[in-house]
C-alpha positions as a Markdown table, in Angstrom:
| # | Residue | x | y | z |
|---|---|---|---|---|
| 1 | Met | -45.8 | 107.3 | 190.5 |
| 2 | Ser | -42.7 | 106.0 | 188.9 |
| 3 | Ser | -42.5 | 105.8 | 185.2 |
| 4 | Arg | -42.3 | 102.0 | 185.2 |
| 5 | Ile | -45.7 | 101.7 | 187.0 |
| 6 | Thr | -47.2 | 104.2 | 184.6 |
| 7 | Met | -45.9 | 102.2 | 181.6 |
| 8 | Val | -47.3 | 98.9 | 183.1 |
| 9 | Leu | -50.7 | 100.5 | 183.7 |
| 10 | Ala | -50.7 | 101.9 | 180.2 |
| 11 | Val | -50.0 | 98.5 | 178.6 |
| 12 | Leu | -52.7 | 96.9 | 180.8 |
| 13 | Phe | -55.3 | 99.5 | 179.8 |
| 14 | Leu | -54.3 | 99.1 | 176.1 |
| 15 | Leu | -54.8 | 95.4 | 176.3 |
| 16 | Gly | -58.1 | 95.8 | 178.1 |
| 17 | Ala | -59.3 | 98.3 | 175.4 |
| 18 | Leu | -58.3 | 95.9 | 172.7 |
| 19 | Ile | -60.1 | 92.9 | 174.3 |
| 20 | Ala | -63.2 | 95.1 | 174.9 |
| 21 | Gly | -63.2 | 96.3 | 171.3 |
| 22 | Tyr | -62.9 | 92.7 | 170.0 |
| 23 | Leu | -65.7 | 91.5 | 172.1 |
| 24 | Gly | -67.9 | 94.5 | 171.1 |
| 25 | Ile | -67.3 | 93.6 | 167.4 |
| 26 | Ala | -67.9 | 89.9 | 167.9 |
| 27 | Val | -71.2 | 90.5 | 169.8 |
| 28 | Ser | -72.6 | 93.0 | 167.3 |
| 29 | Lys | -72.3 | 90.7 | 164.3 |
| 30 | Pro | -75.6 | 89.7 | 162.7 |
| 31 | Ala | -76.8 | 86.2 | 163.4 |
| 32 | Glu | -76.0 | 83.6 | 160.9 |
| 33 | Ala | -78.7 | 82.4 | 158.6 |
| 34 | Pro | -80.5 | 79.3 | 160.0 |
| 35 | Ala | -79.7 | 76.0 | 158.3 |
| 36 | Val | -82.2 | 74.7 | 155.9 |
| 37 | Val | -84.2 | 71.9 | 157.5 |
| 38 | Thr | -85.5 | 69.1 | 155.2 |
| 39 | Pro | -89.0 | 67.9 | 156.0 |
| 40 | Pro | -89.1 | 64.4 | 157.6 |
| 41 | Thr | -89.9 | 61.5 | 155.3 |
| 42 | Val | -93.1 | 59.5 | 155.6 |
| 43 | Pro | -92.3 | 56.0 | 156.9 |
| 44 | Asp | -93.4 | 53.0 | 154.9 |
| 45 | Ala | -96.2 | 50.8 | 156.0 |
| 46 | Thr | -93.7 | 48.1 | 157.1 |
| 47 | Glu | -91.9 | 50.6 | 159.3 |
| 48 | Ile | -95.1 | 51.8 | 160.9 |
| 49 | Ser | -96.1 | 48.2 | 161.9 |
| 50 | Thr | -92.7 | 47.5 | 163.5 |
| 51 | Gln | -92.7 | 50.7 | 165.6 |
| 52 | Thr | -93.6 | 50.3 | 169.2 |
| 53 | Pro | -96.6 | 52.3 | 170.4 |
| 54 | Pro | -95.8 | 55.5 | 172.4 |
| 55 | Thr | -95.8 | 55.1 | 176.1 |
| 56 | Pro | -98.2 | 57.4 | 178.1 |
| 57 | Pro | -96.5 | 60.2 | 179.9 |
| 58 | Val | -95.8 | 59.8 | 183.6 |
| 59 | Glu | -98.2 | 62.7 | 184.4 |
| 60 | Asp | -101.1 | 60.7 | 182.9 |
| 61 | Ala | -100.5 | 57.9 | 185.4 |
| 62 | Leu | -101.0 | 60.5 | 188.2 |
| 63 | Arg | -104.4 | 61.6 | 187.1 |
| 64 | His | -107.7 | 60.3 | 188.5 |
| 65 | Asn | -111.0 | 59.6 | 186.8 |
| 66 | Val | -113.8 | 61.9 | 188.0 |
| 67 | Val | -117.4 | 61.7 | 186.7 |
| 68 | Val | -118.8 | 65.1 | 185.7 |
| 69 | Leu | -122.0 | 66.2 | 184.0 |
| 70 | Ala | -121.9 | 66.6 | 180.2 |
| 71 | Arg | -125.1 | 68.6 | 180.2 |
| 72 | Asp | -127.6 | 70.2 | 182.6 |
| 73 | Val | -129.9 | 67.8 | 184.4 |
| 74 | Pro | -133.2 | 69.2 | 185.8 |
| 75 | Ala | -134.3 | 68.4 | 189.3 |
| 76 | Tyr | -136.0 | 65.0 | 190.0 |
| 77 | Thr | -134.9 | 63.6 | 186.6 |
| 78 | Pro | -133.0 | 60.3 | 186.5 |
| 79 | Ile | -129.4 | 60.6 | 185.3 |
| 80 | Thr | -128.6 | 58.6 | 182.1 |
| 81 | Ala | -125.2 | 57.6 | 180.8 |
| 82 | Glu | -125.5 | 60.3 | 178.1 |
| 83 | Asp | -125.6 | 63.0 | 180.8 |
| 84 | Leu | -122.2 | 61.9 | 182.2 |
| 85 | Thr | -118.6 | 62.0 | 181.1 |
| 86 | Val | -115.3 | 61.0 | 182.7 |
| 87 | Glu | -112.5 | 63.6 | 183.0 |
| 88 | Arg | -109.0 | 62.9 | 184.2 |
| 89 | Leu | -108.0 | 65.4 | 186.9 |
| 90 | Lys | -104.7 | 65.8 | 188.8 |
| 91 | Val | -106.6 | 66.0 | 192.1 |
| 92 | Ala | -109.8 | 64.1 | 192.6 |
| 93 | Pro | -112.3 | 66.0 | 194.7 |
| 94 | Pro | -113.1 | 64.1 | 197.9 |
| 95 | Gly | -116.1 | 61.9 | 197.6 |
| 96 | Ser | -116.2 | 62.0 | 193.8 |
| 97 | Phe | -117.2 | 59.1 | 191.6 |
| 98 | Glu | -114.8 | 57.3 | 189.3 |
| 99 | His | -117.2 | 55.2 | 187.3 |
| 100 | Ile | -120.4 | 56.2 | 185.4 |
| 101 | Asp | -122.3 | 53.0 | 186.3 |
| 102 | Lys | -122.6 | 54.1 | 190.0 |
| 103 | Leu | -124.6 | 57.2 | 189.0 |
| 104 | Val | -126.9 | 56.0 | 186.2 |
| 105 | Gly | -130.5 | 55.9 | 187.4 |
| 106 | Arg | -130.0 | 58.3 | 190.4 |
| 107 | Ser | -131.8 | 61.6 | 190.6 |
| 108 | Ser | -131.2 | 64.8 | 192.4 |
| 109 | Trp | -133.6 | 67.1 | 194.3 |
| 110 | Arg | -131.9 | 70.2 | 192.7 |
| 111 | Thr | -130.9 | 71.2 | 189.1 |
| 112 | Leu | -127.4 | 70.1 | 188.3 |
| 113 | Thr | -125.4 | 72.2 | 185.8 |
| 114 | Ala | -123.0 | 70.9 | 183.1 |
| 115 | Gly | -119.4 | 70.5 | 184.2 |
| 116 | Thr | -120.3 | 69.8 | 187.9 |
| 117 | Trp | -118.5 | 66.8 | 189.4 |
| 118 | Leu | -120.7 | 64.5 | 191.4 |
| 119 | Ser | -120.2 | 63.2 | 194.9 |
| 120 | Glu | -122.2 | 61.1 | 197.4 |
| 121 | Gln | -124.0 | 64.2 | 198.6 |
| 122 | Phe | -125.5 | 65.4 | 195.3 |
């Protein structure tokens, strides 16, 4: 190699070493202390009344009402409104009920456990 090419390569390697050293020092510095956050102030009663109510999330609109048992129901016992609860599920099981009033007064020929969703075939 000629001496000019050797000198150019030496300068390039020197610049590369300087840049790598600077980046190594910059990355290894400890993180700065986090800024002090002041607690939010409590709004006045007049500010609370003028605020608009929060809108429900989009995901809530995609959920379906499904009637499930809140507690165990023995066989041949009529179902009461206290035995049932409504849960909002992303996917409604096929044939499930959406309203409690369609199930009140019905009875099953088998014992139903709590948490079971009810369908037409129960």
